[in-house]
PDB file of N, CA, C and O in Angstrom:
ATOM      1  N   MET A   1     -12.341 -14.735 -12.011  1.00  0.00           N
ATOM      2  CA  MET A   1     -12.025 -13.422 -11.496  1.00  0.00           C
ATOM      3  C   MET A   1     -12.882 -13.171 -10.253  1.00  0.00           C
ATOM      4  O   MET A   1     -14.090 -13.407 -10.262  1.00  0.00           O
ATOM      5  N   THR A   2     -12.252 -12.697  -9.205  1.00  0.00           N
ATOM      6  CA  THR A   2     -12.986 -12.385  -7.981  1.00  0.00           C
ATOM      7  C   THR A   2     -13.782 -11.098  -8.165  1.00  0.00           C
ATOM      8  O   THR A   2     -13.486 -10.295  -9.050  1.00  0.00           O
ATOM      9  N   LEU A   3     -14.790 -10.911  -7.325  1.00  0.00           N
ATOM     10  CA  LEU A   3     -15.575  -9.674  -7.381  1.00  0.00           C
ATOM     11  C   LEU A   3     -14.693  -8.449  -7.170  1.00  0.00           C
ATOM     12  O   LEU A   3     -14.838  -7.436  -7.854  1.00  0.00           O
ATOM     13  N   GLU A   4     -13.778  -8.560  -6.210  1.00  0.00           N
ATOM     14  CA  GLU A   4     -12.893  -7.433  -5.914  1.00  0.00           C
ATOM     15  C   GLU A   4     -12.077  -7.057  -7.144  1.00  0.00           C
ATOM     16  O   GLU A   4     -11.934  -5.879  -7.471  1.00  0.00           O
ATOM     17  N   HIS A   5     -11.540  -8.077  -7.826  1.00  0.00           N
ATOM     18  CA  HIS A   5     -10.725  -7.831  -9.016  1.00  0.00           C
ATOM     19  C   HIS A   5     -11.574  -7.242 -10.145  1.00  0.00           C
ATOM     20  O   HIS A   5     -11.132  -6.339 -10.854  1.00  0.00           O
ATOM     21  N   GLU A   6     -12.782  -7.753 -10.306  1.00  0.00           N
ATOM     22  CA  GLU A   6     -13.662  -7.231 -11.347  1.00  0.00           C
ATOM     23  C   GLU A   6     -14.004  -5.764 -11.093  1.00  0.00           C
ATOM     24  O   GLU A   6     -14.025  -4.964 -12.028  1.00  0.00           O
ATOM     25  N   ILE A   7     -14.270  -5.409  -9.843  1.00  0.00           N
ATOM     26  CA  ILE A   7     -14.580  -4.012  -9.506  1.00  0.00           C
ATOM     27  C   ILE A   7     -13.359  -3.122  -9.761  1.00  0.00           C
ATOM     28  O   ILE A   7     -13.503  -2.009 -10.269  1.00  0.00           O
ATOM     29  N   GLU A   8     -12.177  -3.594  -9.419  1.00  0.00           N
ATOM     30  CA  GLU A   8     -10.950  -2.841  -9.701  1.00  0.00           C
ATOM     31  C   GLU A   8     -10.759  -2.656 -11.200  1.00  0.00           C
ATOM     32  O   GLU A   8     -10.362  -1.581 -11.650  1.00  0.00           O
ATOM     33  N   THR A   9     -11.041  -3.701 -11.974  1.00  0.00           N
ATOM     34  CA  THR A   9     -10.925  -3.631 -13.428  1.00  0.00           C
ATOM     35  C   THR A   9     -11.910  -2.611 -13.996  1.00  0.00           C
ATOM     36  O   THR A   9     -11.561  -1.836 -14.887  1.00  0.00           O
ATOM     37  N   ILE A  10     -13.121  -2.613 -13.487  1.00  0.00           N
ATOM     38  CA  ILE A  10     -14.130  -1.638 -13.910  1.00  0.00           C
ATOM     39  C   ILE A  10     -13.647  -0.222 -13.602  1.00  0.00           C
ATOM     40  O   ILE A  10     -13.732   0.659 -14.457  1.00  0.00           O
ATOM     41  N   GLY A  11     -13.145   0.002 -12.393  1.00  0.00           N
ATOM     42  CA  GLY A  11     -12.637   1.324 -12.027  1.00  0.00           C
ATOM     43  C   GLY A  11     -11.495   1.766 -12.916  1.00  0.00           C
ATOM     44  O   GLY A  11     -11.446   2.924 -13.330  1.00  0.00           O
ATOM     45  N   SER A  12     -10.578   0.863 -13.215  1.00  0.00           N
ATOM     46  CA  SER A  12      -9.445   1.197 -14.090  1.00  0.00           C
ATOM     47  C   SER A  12      -9.920   1.533 -15.498  1.00  0.00           C
ATOM     48  O   SER A  12      -9.397   2.443 -16.142  1.00  0.00           O
ATOM     49  N   ARG A  13     -10.912   0.792 -15.965  1.00  0.00           N
ATOM     50  CA  ARG A  13     -11.460   1.070 -17.305  1.00  0.00           C
ATOM     51  C   ARG A  13     -12.112   2.451 -17.338  1.00  0.00           C
ATOM     52  O   ARG A  13     -11.919   3.203 -18.293  1.00  0.00           O
ATOM     53  N   ILE A  14     -12.876   2.787 -16.311  1.00  0.00           N
ATOM     54  CA  ILE A  14     -13.509   4.104 -16.253  1.00  0.00           C
ATOM     55  C   ILE A  14     -12.442   5.201 -16.194  1.00  0.00           C
ATOM     56  O   ILE A  14     -12.580   6.242 -16.836  1.00  0.00           O
ATOM     57  N   ALA A  15     -11.385   4.963 -15.425  1.00  0.00           N
ATOM     58  CA  ALA A  15     -10.317   5.962 -15.260  1.00  0.00           C
ATOM     59  C   ALA A  15      -9.613   6.282 -16.581  1.00  0.00           C
ATOM     60  O   ALA A  15      -9.032   7.358 -16.724  1.00  0.00           O
ATOM     61  N   GLN A  16      -9.658   5.378 -17.525  1.00  0.00           N
ATOM     62  CA  GLN A  16      -9.004   5.596 -18.823  1.00  0.00           C
ATOM     63  C   GLN A  16      -9.863   6.413 -19.788  1.00  0.00           C
ATOM     64  O   GLN A  16      -9.386   6.836 -20.841  1.00  0.00           O
ATOM     65  N   GLU A  17     -11.109   6.631 -19.433  1.00  0.00           N
ATOM     66  CA  GLU A  17     -12.035   7.352 -20.316  1.00  0.00           C
ATOM     67  C   GLU A  17     -11.798   8.855 -20.243  1.00  0.00           C
ATOM     68  O   GLU A  17     -11.397   9.384 -19.206  1.00  0.00           O
ATOM     69  N   SER A  18     -12.051   9.535 -21.356  1.00  0.00           N
ATOM     70  CA  SER A  18     -11.880  10.991 -21.377  1.00  0.00           C
ATOM     71  C   SER A  18     -13.072  11.708 -20.757  1.00  0.00           C
ATOM     72  O   SER A  18     -12.937  12.834 -20.280  1.00  0.00           O
ATOM     73  N   ALA A  19     -14.246  11.062 -20.760  1.00  0.00           N
ATOM     74  CA  ALA A  19     -15.442  11.668 -20.167  1.00  0.00           C
ATOM     75  C   ALA A  19     -16.242  10.595 -19.439  1.00  0.00           C
ATOM     76  O   ALA A  19     -16.450   9.496 -19.953  1.00  0.00           O
ATOM     77  N   ILE A  20     -16.681  10.932 -18.245  1.00  0.00           N
ATOM     78  CA  ILE A  20     -17.541  10.034 -17.481  1.00  0.00           C
ATOM     79  C   ILE A  20     -18.948  10.619 -17.567  1.00  0.00           C
ATOM     80  O   ILE A  20     -19.278  11.592 -16.888  1.00  0.00           O
ATOM     81  N   ASP A  21     -19.766  10.005 -18.417  1.00  0.00           N
ATOM     82  CA  ASP A  21     -21.097  10.535 -18.703  1.00  0.00           C
ATOM     83  C   ASP A  21     -22.049   9.387 -19.014  1.00  0.00           C
ATOM     84  O   ASP A  21     -21.695   8.218 -18.861  1.00  0.00           O
ATOM     85  N   GLU A  22     -23.249   9.724 -19.447  1.00  0.00           N
ATOM     86  CA  GLU A  22     -24.260   8.698 -19.739  1.00  0.00           C
ATOM     87  C   GLU A  22     -23.819   7.762 -20.861  1.00  0.00           C
ATOM     88  O   GLU A  22     -24.159   6.579 -20.843  1.00  0.00           O
ATOM     89  N   ALA A  23     -23.073   8.270 -21.828  1.00  0.00           N
ATOM     90  CA  ALA A  23     -22.576   7.414 -22.909  1.00  0.00           C
ATOM     91  C   ALA A  23     -21.635   6.342 -22.354  1.00  0.00           C
ATOM     92  O   ALA A  23     -21.682   5.186 -22.774  1.00  0.00           O
ATOM     93  N   LEU A  24     -20.791   6.733 -21.416  1.00  0.00           N
ATOM     94  CA  LEU A  24     -19.907   5.754 -20.772  1.00  0.00           C
ATOM     95  C   LEU A  24     -20.730   4.737 -19.997  1.00  0.00           C
ATOM     96  O   LEU A  24     -20.453   3.539 -20.059  1.00  0.00           O
ATOM     97  N   LEU A  25     -21.735   5.201 -19.270  1.00  0.00           N
ATOM     98  CA  LEU A  25     -22.583   4.264 -18.525  1.00  0.00           C
ATOM     99  C   LEU A  25     -23.203   3.234 -19.461  1.00  0.00           C
ATOM    100  O   LEU A  25     -23.275   2.053 -19.119  1.00  0.00           O
ATOM    101  N   SER A  26     -23.643   3.657 -20.617  1.00  0.00           N
ATOM    102  CA  SER A  26     -24.223   2.728 -21.594  1.00  0.00           C
ATOM    103  C   SER A  26     -23.197   1.696 -22.035  1.00  0.00           C
ATOM    104  O   SER A  26     -23.518   0.512 -22.145  1.00  0.00           O
ATOM    105  N   ARG A  27     -21.980   2.124 -22.286  1.00  0.00           N
ATOM    106  CA  ARG A  27     -20.924   1.181 -22.683  1.00  0.00           C
ATOM    107  C   ARG A  27     -20.592   0.217 -21.546  1.00  0.00           C
ATOM    108  O   ARG A  27     -20.361  -0.969 -21.782  1.00  0.00           O
ATOM    109  N   MET A  28     -20.568   0.726 -20.313  1.00  0.00           N
ATOM    110  CA  MET A  28     -20.262  -0.137 -19.169  1.00  0.00           C
ATOM    111  C   MET A  28     -21.377  -1.163 -18.954  1.00  0.00           C
ATOM    112  O   MET A  28     -21.109  -2.321 -18.635  1.00  0.00           O
ATOM    113  N   ARG A  29     -22.610  -0.736 -19.127  1.00  0.00           N
ATOM    114  CA  ARG A  29     -23.744  -1.658 -18.972  1.00  0.00           C
ATOM    115  C   ARG A  29     -23.689  -2.763 -20.025  1.00  0.00           C
ATOM    116  O   ARG A  29     -24.027  -3.912 -19.740  1.00  0.00           O
ATOM    117  N   ALA A  30     -23.268  -2.417 -21.231  1.00  0.00           N
ATOM    118  CA  ALA A  30     -23.146  -3.427 -22.291  1.00  0.00           C
ATOM    119  C   ALA A  30     -21.993  -4.391 -22.005  1.00  0.00           C
ATOM    120  O   ALA A  30     -22.099  -5.590 -22.262  1.00  0.00           O
ATOM    121  N   ALA A  31     -20.900  -3.862 -21.478  1.00  0.00           N
ATOM    122  CA  ALA A  31     -19.723  -4.697 -21.197  1.00  0.00           C
ATOM    123  C   ALA A  31     -19.893  -5.532 -19.937  1.00  0.00           C
ATOM    124  O   ALA A  31     -19.335  -6.625 -19.841  1.00  0.00           O
ATOM    125  N   TYR A  32     -20.652  -5.036 -18.975  1.00  0.00           N
ATOM    126  CA  TYR A  32     -20.849  -5.713 -17.687  1.00  0.00           C
ATOM    127  C   TYR A  32     -22.346  -5.776 -17.373  1.00  0.00           C
ATOM    128  O   TYR A  32     -22.812  -5.070 -16.479  1.00  0.00           O
ATOM    129  N   PRO A  33     -23.096  -6.599 -18.082  1.00  0.00           N
ATOM    130  CA  PRO A  33     -24.558  -6.622 -17.904  1.00  0.00           C
ATOM    131  C   PRO A  33     -25.018  -7.093 -16.525  1.00  0.00           C
ATOM    132  O   PRO A  33     -26.165  -6.854 -16.148  1.00  0.00           O
ATOM    133  N   GLN A  34     -24.165  -7.741 -15.784  1.00  0.00           N
ATOM    134  CA  GLN A  34     -24.526  -8.215 -14.445  1.00  0.00           C
ATOM    135  C   GLN A  34     -24.490  -7.090 -13.402  1.00  0.00           C
ATOM    136  O   GLN A  34     -24.939  -7.283 -12.272  1.00  0.00           O
ATOM    137  N   TRP A  35     -23.963  -5.925 -13.773  1.00  0.00           N
ATOM    138  CA  TRP A  35     -23.844  -4.790 -12.861  1.00  0.00           C
ATOM    139  C   TRP A  35     -24.814  -3.684 -13.247  1.00  0.00           C
ATOM    140  O   TRP A  35     -25.108  -3.484 -14.425  1.00  0.00           O
ATOM    141  N   ARG A  36     -25.302  -2.976 -12.252  1.00  0.00           N
ATOM    142  CA  ARG A  36     -26.067  -1.754 -12.460  1.00  0.00           C
ATOM    143  C   ARG A  36     -25.122  -0.590 -12.210  1.00  0.00           C
ATOM    144  O   ARG A  36     -24.417  -0.565 -11.201  1.00  0.00           O
ATOM    145  N   PHE A  37     -25.104   0.354 -13.106  1.00  0.00           N
ATOM    146  CA  PHE A  37     -24.225   1.510 -12.989  1.00  0.00           C
ATOM    147  C   PHE A  37     -25.055   2.768 -12.802  1.00  0.00           C
ATOM    148  O   PHE A  37     -26.062   2.978 -13.478  1.00  0.00           O
ATOM    149  N   THR A  38     -24.605   3.607 -11.858  1.00  0.00           N
ATOM    150  CA  THR A  38     -25.260   4.880 -11.575  1.00  0.00           C
ATOM    151  C   THR A  38     -24.184   5.950 -11.473  1.00  0.00           C
ATOM    152  O   THR A  38     -23.085   5.693 -10.981  1.00  0.00           O
ATOM    153  N   LEU A  39     -24.503   7.133 -11.934  1.00  0.00           N
ATOM    154  CA  LEU A  39     -23.579   8.262 -11.920  1.00  0.00           C
ATOM    155  C   LEU A  39     -24.149   9.363 -11.042  1.00  0.00           C
ATOM    156  O   LEU A  39     -25.335   9.681 -11.130  1.00  0.00           O
ATOM    157  N   CYS A  40     -23.303   9.951 -10.189  1.00  0.00           N
ATOM    158  CA  CYS A  40     -23.728  11.063  -9.349  1.00  0.00           C
ATOM    159  C   CYS A  40     -22.511  11.903  -8.968  1.00  0.00           C
ATOM    160  O   CYS A  40     -21.388  11.607  -9.374  1.00  0.00           O
ATOM    161  N   SER A  41     -22.745  12.933  -8.198  1.00  0.00           N
ATOM    162  CA  SER A  41     -21.686  13.767  -7.646  1.00  0.00           C
ATOM    163  C   SER A  41     -21.252  13.179  -6.305  1.00  0.00           C
ATOM    164  O   SER A  41     -22.056  12.560  -5.607  1.00  0.00           O
ATOM    165  N   GLU A  42     -20.004  13.369  -5.950  1.00  0.00           N
ATOM    166  CA  GLU A  42     -19.544  12.878  -4.649  1.00  0.00           C
ATOM    167  C   GLU A  42     -20.319  13.519  -3.502  1.00  0.00           C
ATOM    168  O   GLU A  42     -20.427  12.934  -2.424  1.00  0.00           O
ATOM    169  N   ASP A  43     -20.858  14.715  -3.727  1.00  0.00           N
ATOM    170  CA  ASP A  43     -21.661  15.384  -2.705  1.00  0.00           C
ATOM    171  C   ASP A  43     -22.923  14.593  -2.377  1.00  0.00           C
ATOM    172  O   ASP A  43     -23.448  14.695  -1.268  1.00  0.00           O
ATOM    173  N   ASP A  44     -23.413  13.807  -3.332  1.00  0.00           N
ATOM    174  CA  ASP A  44     -24.631  13.028  -3.129  1.00  0.00           C
ATOM    175  C   ASP A  44     -24.420  11.801  -2.243  1.00  0.00           C
ATOM    176  O   ASP A  44     -25.392  11.183  -1.806  1.00  0.00           O
ATOM    177  N   THR A  45     -23.167  11.442  -1.973  1.00  0.00           N
ATOM    178  CA  THR A  45     -22.893  10.253  -1.165  1.00  0.00           C
ATOM    179  C   THR A  45     -22.704  10.572   0.311  1.00  0.00           C
ATOM    180  O   THR A  45     -22.522   9.662   1.120  1.00  0.00           O
ATOM    181  N   GLY A  46     -22.744  11.836   0.669  1.00  0.00           N
ATOM    182  CA  GLY A  46     -22.561  12.210   2.070  1.00  0.00           C
ATOM    183  C   GLY A  46     -21.136  11.925   2.527  1.00  0.00           C
ATOM    184  O   GLY A  46     -20.175  12.145   1.789  1.00  0.00           O
ATOM    185  N   GLU A  47     -21.022  11.448   3.717  1.00  0.00           N
ATOM    186  CA  GLU A  47     -19.714  11.178   4.316  1.00  0.00           C
ATOM    187  C   GLU A  47     -19.271   9.730   4.118  1.00  0.00           C
ATOM    188  O   GLU A  47     -18.352   9.265   4.792  1.00  0.00           O
ATOM    189  N   ARG A  48     -19.903   9.033   3.218  1.00  0.00           N
ATOM    190  CA  ARG A  48     -19.584   7.621   2.995  1.00  0.00           C
ATOM    191  C   ARG A  48     -18.179   7.440   2.448  1.00  0.00           C
ATOM    192  O   ARG A  48     -17.746   8.177   1.562  1.00  0.00           O
ATOM    193  N   GLU A  49     -17.477   6.462   2.980  1.00  0.00           N
ATOM    194  CA  GLU A  49     -16.148   6.096   2.499  1.00  0.00           C
ATOM    195  C   GLU A  49     -16.310   5.300   1.200  1.00  0.00           C
ATOM    196  O   GLU A  49     -17.067   4.330   1.175  1.00  0.00           O
ATOM    197  N   PRO A  50     -15.621   5.684   0.122  1.00  0.00           N
ATOM    198  CA  PRO A  50     -15.760   4.941  -1.125  1.00  0.00           C
ATOM    199  C   PRO A  50     -15.086   3.565  -1.028  1.00  0.00           C
ATOM    200  O   PRO A  50     -14.192   3.344  -0.212  1.00  0.00           O
ATOM    201  N   TYR A  51     -15.538   2.667  -1.873  1.00  0.00           N
ATOM    202  CA  TYR A  51     -14.885   1.352  -1.959  1.00  0.00           C
ATOM    203  C   TYR A  51     -13.516   1.519  -2.606  1.00  0.00           C
ATOM    204  O   TYR A  51     -12.531   0.940  -2.147  1.00  0.00           O
ATOM    205  N   LEU A  52     -13.456   2.315  -3.677  1.00  0.00           N
ATOM    206  CA  LEU A  52     -12.199   2.630  -4.353  1.00  0.00           C
ATOM    207  C   LEU A  52     -12.221   4.094  -4.777  1.00  0.00           C
ATOM    208  O   LEU A  52     -13.277   4.639  -5.100  1.00  0.00           O
ATOM    209  N   SER A  53     -11.062   4.721  -4.775  1.00  0.00           N
ATOM    210  CA  SER A  53     -10.935   6.098  -5.249  1.00  0.00           C
ATOM    211  C   SER A  53      -9.990   6.139  -6.439  1.00  0.00           C
ATOM    212  O   SER A  53      -8.979   5.439  -6.482  1.00  0.00           O
ATOM    213  N   PHE A  54     -10.346   6.974  -7.397  1.00  0.00           N
ATOM    214  CA  PHE A  54      -9.524   7.191  -8.578  1.00  0.00           C
ATOM    215  C   PHE A  54      -9.406   8.692  -8.780  1.00  0.00           C
ATOM    216  O   PHE A  54     -10.084   9.469  -8.108  1.00  0.00           O
ATOM    217  N   ASN A  55      -8.562   9.095  -9.690  1.00  0.00           N
ATOM    218  CA  ASN A  55      -8.418  10.505 -10.003  1.00  0.00           C
ATOM    219  C   ASN A  55      -9.695  10.983 -10.689  1.00  0.00           C
ATOM    220  O   ASN A  55      -9.966  10.603 -11.828  1.00  0.00           O
ATOM    221  N   GLY A  56     -10.473  11.802 -10.013  1.00  0.00           N
ATOM    222  CA  GLY A  56     -11.678  12.370 -10.588  1.00  0.00           C
ATOM    223  C   GLY A  56     -12.985  11.714 -10.168  1.00  0.00           C
ATOM    224  O   GLY A  56     -14.056  12.277 -10.394  1.00  0.00           O
ATOM    225  N   PHE A  57     -12.916  10.531  -9.559  1.00  0.00           N
ATOM    226  CA  PHE A  57     -14.154   9.854  -9.155  1.00  0.00           C
ATOM    227  C   PHE A  57     -13.872   8.786  -8.095  1.00  0.00           C
ATOM    228  O   PHE A  57     -12.741   8.337  -7.911  1.00  0.00           O
ATOM    229  N   ASP A  58     -14.942   8.406  -7.414  1.00  0.00           N
ATOM    230  CA  ASP A  58     -14.914   7.299  -6.450  1.00  0.00           C
ATOM    231  C   ASP A  58     -15.897   6.242  -6.909  1.00  0.00           C
ATOM    232  O   ASP A  58     -16.855   6.534  -7.625  1.00  0.00           O
ATOM    233  N   LEU A  59     -15.649   5.011  -6.490  1.00  0.00           N
ATOM    234  CA  LEU A  59     -16.606   3.934  -6.707  1.00  0.00           C
ATOM    235  C   LEU A  59     -17.204   3.530  -5.369  1.00  0.00           C
ATOM    236  O   LEU A  59     -16.482   3.280  -4.404  1.00  0.00           O
ATOM    237  N   HIS A  60     -18.515   3.468  -5.319  1.00  0.00           N
ATOM    238  CA  HIS A  60     -19.247   2.969  -4.171  1.00  0.00           C
ATOM    239  C   HIS A  60     -20.007   1.729  -4.623  1.00  0.00           C
ATOM    240  O   HIS A  60     -20.387   1.618  -5.788  1.00  0.00           O
ATOM    241  N   LEU A  61     -20.223   0.815  -3.715  1.00  0.00           N
ATOM    242  CA  LEU A  61     -20.955  -0.409  -4.022  1.00  0.00           C
ATOM    243  C   LEU A  61     -22.398  -0.265  -3.567  1.00  0.00           C
ATOM    244  O   LEU A  61     -22.665   0.229  -2.471  1.00  0.00           O
ATOM    245  N   VAL A  62     -23.318  -0.693  -4.404  1.00  0.00           N
ATOM    246  CA  VAL A  62     -24.747  -0.557  -4.132  1.00  0.00           C
ATOM    247  C   VAL A  62     -25.355  -1.933  -3.934  1.00  0.00           C
ATOM    248  O   VAL A  62     -25.105  -2.863  -4.700  1.00  0.00           O
ATOM    249  N   ARG A  63     -26.155  -2.036  -2.890  1.00  0.00           N
ATOM    250  CA  ARG A  63     -26.861  -3.283  -2.576  1.00  0.00           C
ATOM    251  C   ARG A  63     -28.352  -3.021  -2.678  1.00  0.00           C
ATOM    252  O   ARG A  63     -28.854  -2.024  -2.159  1.00  0.00           O
ATOM    253  N   LEU A  64     -29.051  -3.918  -3.345  1.00  0.00           N
ATOM    254  CA  LEU A  64     -30.500  -3.843  -3.393  1.00  0.00           C
ATOM    255  C   LEU A  64     -31.065  -4.794  -2.350  1.00  0.00           C
ATOM    256  O   LEU A  64     -30.658  -5.953  -2.270  1.00  0.00           O
ATOM    257  N   SER A  65     -32.000  -4.302  -1.556  1.00  0.00           N
ATOM    258  CA  SER A  65     -32.619  -5.156  -0.544  1.00  0.00           C
ATOM    259  C   SER A  65     -33.794  -5.906  -1.167  1.00  0.00           C
ATOM    260  O   SER A  65     -34.163  -5.656  -2.314  1.00  0.00           O
ATOM    261  N   THR A  66     -34.360  -6.802  -0.423  1.00  0.00           N
ATOM    262  CA  THR A  66     -35.513  -7.562  -0.899  1.00  0.00           C
ATOM    263  C   THR A  66     -36.724  -6.666  -1.123  1.00  0.00           C
ATOM    264  O   THR A  66     -37.649  -7.047  -1.841  1.00  0.00           O
ATOM    265  N   THR A  67     -36.730  -5.479  -0.516  1.00  0.00           N
ATOM    266  CA  THR A  67     -37.836  -4.537  -0.713  1.00  0.00           C
ATOM    267  C   THR A  67     -37.620  -3.658  -1.940  1.00  0.00           C
ATOM    268  O   THR A  67     -38.498  -2.880  -2.312  1.00  0.00           O
ATOM    269  N   GLY A  68     -36.448  -3.783  -2.570  1.00  0.00           N
ATOM    270  CA  GLY A  68     -36.157  -2.983  -3.749  1.00  0.00           C
ATOM    271  C   GLY A  68     -35.435  -1.686  -3.464  1.00  0.00           C
ATOM    272  O   GLY A  68     -35.064  -0.971  -4.394  1.00  0.00           O
ATOM    273  N   CYS A  69     -35.226  -1.367  -2.197  1.00  0.00           N
ATOM    274  CA  CYS A  69     -34.505  -0.146  -1.830  1.00  0.00           C
ATOM    275  C   CYS A  69     -33.000  -0.367  -1.987  1.00  0.00           C
ATOM    276  O   CYS A  69     -32.487  -1.449  -1.701  1.00  0.00           O
ATOM    277  N   ALA A  70     -32.322   0.646  -2.433  1.00  0.00           N
ATOM    278  CA  ALA A  70     -30.873   0.562  -2.613  1.00  0.00           C
ATOM    279  C   ALA A  70     -30.162   1.214  -1.434  1.00  0.00           C
ATOM    280  O   ALA A  70     -30.659   2.174  -0.845  1.00  0.00           O
ATOM    281  N   SER A  71     -28.998   0.678  -1.103  1.00  0.00           N
ATOM    282  CA  SER A  71     -28.152   1.270  -0.069  1.00  0.00           C
ATOM    283  C   SER A  71     -26.698   0.995  -0.433  1.00  0.00           C
ATOM    284  O   SER A  71     -26.398   0.082  -1.203  1.00  0.00           O
ATOM    285  N   LEU A  72     -25.806   1.795   0.127  1.00  0.00           N
ATOM    286  CA  LEU A  72     -24.383   1.575  -0.097  1.00  0.00           C
ATOM    287  C   LEU A  72     -23.882   0.513   0.868  1.00  0.00           C
ATOM    288  O   LEU A  72     -24.333   0.426   2.010  1.00  0.00           O
ATOM    289  N   THR A  73     -22.945  -0.289   0.390  1.00  0.00           N
ATOM    290  CA  THR A  73     -22.365  -1.339   1.203  1.00  0.00           C
ATOM    291  C   THR A  73     -20.856  -1.383   0.984  1.00  0.00           C
ATOM    292  O   THR A  73     -20.399  -1.076  -0.118  1.00  0.00           O
ATOM    293  N   PRO A  74     -20.080  -1.747   1.974  1.00  0.00           N
ATOM    294  CA  PRO A  74     -18.642  -1.906   1.768  1.00  0.00           C
ATOM    295  C   PRO A  74     -18.272  -3.318   1.296  1.00  0.00           C
ATOM    296  O   PRO A  74     -17.101  -3.595   1.036  1.00  0.00           O
ATOM    297  N   TRP A  75     -19.252  -4.199   1.186  1.00  0.00           N
ATOM    298  CA  TRP A  75     -18.994  -5.615   0.928  1.00  0.00           C
ATOM    299  C   TRP A  75     -19.304  -6.004  -0.513  1.00  0.00           C
ATOM    300  O   TRP A  75     -20.467  -5.974  -0.914  1.00  0.00           O
ATOM    301  N   PRO A  76     -18.294  -6.369  -1.304  1.00  0.00           N
ATOM    302  CA  PRO A  76     -18.518  -6.755  -2.702  1.00  0.00           C
ATOM    303  C   PRO A  76     -19.513  -7.904  -2.861  1.00  0.00           C
ATOM    304  O   PRO A  76     -20.284  -7.917  -3.821  1.00  0.00           O
ATOM    305  N   GLU A  77     -19.510  -8.849  -1.956  1.00  0.00           N
ATOM    306  CA  GLU A  77     -20.411 -10.007  -2.088  1.00  0.00           C
ATOM    307  C   GLU A  77     -21.876  -9.633  -1.877  1.00  0.00           C
ATOM    308  O   GLU A  77     -22.763 -10.427  -2.191  1.00  0.00           O
ATOM    309  N   GLN A  78     -22.142  -8.444  -1.355  1.00  0.00           N
ATOM    310  CA  GLN A  78     -23.515  -7.982  -1.145  1.00  0.00           C
ATOM    311  C   GLN A  78     -23.992  -7.040  -2.248  1.00  0.00           C
ATOM    312  O   GLN A  78     -25.168  -6.678  -2.282  1.00  0.00           O
ATOM    313  N   CYS A  79     -23.103  -6.643  -3.142  1.00  0.00           N
ATOM    314  CA  CYS A  79     -23.489  -5.587  -4.080  1.00  0.00           C
ATOM    315  C   CYS A  79     -23.969  -6.134  -5.419  1.00  0.00           C
ATOM    316  O   CYS A  79     -23.591  -7.221  -5.855  1.00  0.00           O
ATOM    317  N   SER A  80     -24.811  -5.336  -6.040  1.00  0.00           N
ATOM    318  CA  SER A  80     -25.308  -5.654  -7.371  1.00  0.00           C
ATOM    319  C   SER A  80     -25.124  -4.461  -8.305  1.00  0.00           C
ATOM    320  O   SER A  80     -25.485  -4.521  -9.480  1.00  0.00           O
ATOM    321  N   GLY A  81     -24.567  -3.393  -7.780  1.00  0.00           N
ATOM    322  CA  GLY A  81     -24.380  -2.206  -8.593  1.00  0.00           C
ATOM    323  C   GLY A  81     -23.189  -1.386  -8.160  1.00  0.00           C
ATOM    324  O   GLY A  81     -22.644  -1.554  -7.068  1.00  0.00           O
ATOM    325  N   ILE A  82     -22.802  -0.489  -9.056  1.00  0.00           N
ATOM    326  CA  ILE A  82     -21.653   0.383  -8.807  1.00  0.00           C
ATOM    327  C   ILE A  82     -22.086   1.827  -9.014  1.00  0.00           C
ATOM    328  O   ILE A  82     -22.625   2.182 -10.063  1.00  0.00           O
ATOM    329  N   LEU A  83     -21.849   2.638  -8.021  1.00  0.00           N
ATOM    330  CA  LEU A  83     -22.134   4.064  -8.062  1.00  0.00           C
ATOM    331  C   LEU A  83     -20.834   4.788  -8.367  1.00  0.00           C
ATOM    332  O   LEU A  83     -19.854   4.661  -7.633  1.00  0.00           O
ATOM    333  N   ILE A  84     -20.832   5.537  -9.441  1.00  0.00           N
ATOM    334  CA  ILE A  84     -19.666   6.333  -9.817  1.00  0.00           C
ATOM    335  C   ILE A  84     -19.917   7.750  -9.341  1.00  0.00           C
ATOM    336  O   ILE A  84     -20.790   8.441  -9.866  1.00  0.00           O
ATOM    337  N   ALA A  85     -19.157   8.185  -8.351  1.00  0.00           N
ATOM    338  CA  ALA A  85     -19.345   9.509  -7.746  1.00  0.00           C
ATOM    339  C   ALA A  85     -18.235  10.433  -8.228  1.00  0.00           C
ATOM    340  O   ALA A  85     -17.071  10.272  -7.861  1.00  0.00           O
ATOM    341  N   LEU A  86     -18.611  11.402  -9.055  1.00  0.00           N
ATOM    342  CA  LEU A  86     -17.648  12.333  -9.619  1.00  0.00           C
ATOM    343  C   LEU A  86     -17.182  13.328  -8.565  1.00  0.00           C
ATOM    344  O   LEU A  86     -17.986  13.868  -7.805  1.00  0.00           O
ATOM    345  N   HIS A  87     -15.874  13.561  -8.530  1.00  0.00           N
ATOM    346  CA  HIS A  87     -15.313  14.568  -7.628  1.00  0.00           C
ATOM    347  C   HIS A  87     -15.702  15.960  -8.091  1.00  0.00           C
ATOM    348  O   HIS A  87     -15.830  16.205  -9.290  1.00  0.00           O
ATOM    349  N   SER A  88     -15.888  16.856  -7.165  1.00  0.00           N
ATOM    350  CA  SER A  88     -16.184  18.250  -7.492  1.00  0.00           C
ATOM    351  C   SER A  88     -14.937  18.887  -8.086  1.00  0.00           C
ATOM    352  O   SER A  88     -13.814  18.563  -7.699  1.00  0.00           O
ATOM    353  N   ALA A  89     -15.143  19.773  -9.005  1.00  0.00           N
ATOM    354  CA  ALA A  89     -14.012  20.431  -9.682  1.00  0.00           C
ATOM    355  C   ALA A  89     -13.349  21.441  -8.814  1.00  0.00           C
ATOM    356  O   ALA A  89     -12.385  22.080  -9.235  1.00  0.00           O
TER     357      ALA A  89
END
C-alpha cells in the first residue's frame, strides 16, 4: 500500500466514526503505530491547505525535523504524523 493510499484509508476510517475525540486517537494509534496522531481545531492550522478534506475535518501531514520540531508538509514521503483538524460548527 502506498503512503497516499494509507492516508486516504485512515481518513475514510475516521470519517466513519461518530465522534472524533481522544478515544478515537487511541484506537488509531493502536491500529497504525507507525503514525503519530494529533487532534486540533481547523483554526489552529491557519491558512494551510489540508492534504485531504472530509465532512467535518481535514487531514494535514506532519513532519518532524532532526531538531524535533514539527511542521506541516504537503509531501507524504516526508511525514511521520497526521493532524486531524476539526471543522468549526
